[in-house]
C-alpha positions in Angstrom: 24.8 20.3 2.8 22.6 21.7 5.5 19.6 19.3 5.9 18.5 17.5 2.8 16.4 14.5 1.9 17.8 11.5 0.1 16.1 8.9 -2.1 16.2 6.6 1.0 14.2 9.3 2.9 17.0 9.9 5.4 17.5 13.5 6.4 21.2 14.5 6.2 22.7 17.4 8.2 26.4 18.2 8.0 27.8 21.2 9.8 31.3 22.7 9.9 32.1 22.5 6.2 31.3 26.1 5.3 34.9 27.1 4.8 35.8 24.1 2.6 36.3 24.0 -1.1 33.3 23.0 -3.2 35.2 20.0 -4.7 35.9 18.7 -1.2 32.3 19.3 0.0 31.0 17.3 -3.1 33.4 14.5 -2.4 32.3 14.3 1.2 28.7 14.2 0.1 29.5 11.4 -2.3 31.2 9.4 0.5 28.1 9.9 2.8 25.7 8.8 0.0 27.8 5.7 -0.7 27.8 4.7 3.0 24.1 5.5 3.4 23.4 3.2 0.4 25.4 0.4 1.9 23.7 0.6 5.3 20.2 1.0 4.0 20.4 -2.3 2.2 20.1 -3.9 5.7 18.9 -1.2 8.0 16.5 1.7 7.3 18.2 5.0 8.2 16.0 7.9 9.3 18.6 10.7 9.8 22.3 11.4 9.6 23.9 14.2 11.7 27.6 14.9 11.2 29.7 17.8 12.7 33.2 18.7 11.5 35.5 20.8 13.6 38.6 22.3 12.1 41.7 22.7 14.4 44.5 25.1 13.6 47.0 26.4 16.1 48.5 29.0 13.8 50.2 26.5 11.5 49.7 26.0 7.8 47.8 22.7 8.1 44.3 22.0 9.6 43.4 19.0 11.6 39.8 17.8 11.2 37.6 16.1 13.8 34.5 14.4 12.4 31.8 13.1 14.7 28.2 12.1 14.1 25.4 9.5 14.2 23.1 7.7 11.8 19.7 7.1 13.4 18.3 3.7 12.3 15.5 1.3 13.1 17.9 -0.7 15.3 19.3 2.3 17.2 21.8 5.0 16.7 25.2 4.4 15.1 27.8 6.7 16.6 31.4 7.3 15.5 34.2 9.9 15.4 37.7 10.3 14.0 40.4 12.9 13.6 42.8 13.3 10.7 44.9 15.9 8.9 43.1 15.4 5.6 39.3 16.0 5.6 38.3 13.3 3.1 40.5 10.8 5.0 38.9 11.8 8.3 35.4 11.3 6.7 36.5 7.9 5.3 37.7 6.7 8.7 34.5 8.0 10.3 32.2 6.4 7.8 34.1 3.1 8.0 33.5 3.0 11.7 29.8 3.7 11.1 29.6 0.8 8.6 31.3 -1.5 11.0 28.9 -0.4 13.8 25.9 -1.1 11.5 27.3 -4.6 10.7 27.7 -5.3 14.4 24.1 -4.1 15.1 22.7 -6.3 12.3 24.6 -9.4 13.5 23.3 -8.7 17.1 19.7 -8.4 15.7 20.1 -11.7 13.9 21.4 -13.4 17.0 25.0 -14.1 15.8 
């Protein structure tokens, strides 16, 4: 998922997923595309940059930290989240991005 263009012309760059299963990477991509589609209905998005860190202190489970930003016409939307399940961490992260986009749009409209 290193740097690709979408139909909405937003450049997407996701780093830190190289060791993950192809199914998980595709699901993460679908989640990003769904969120991007929702946000671009109201705000043009120029780029998306997301970084994933995997934490493992010798145990069997990994903990995932997802952080990133969506650069839009009304400014950057920043968020981060941490969870034991990668897709859940992405879901929480993207939910925060969506809420931030909603707040920015309400502020732009003067509400």
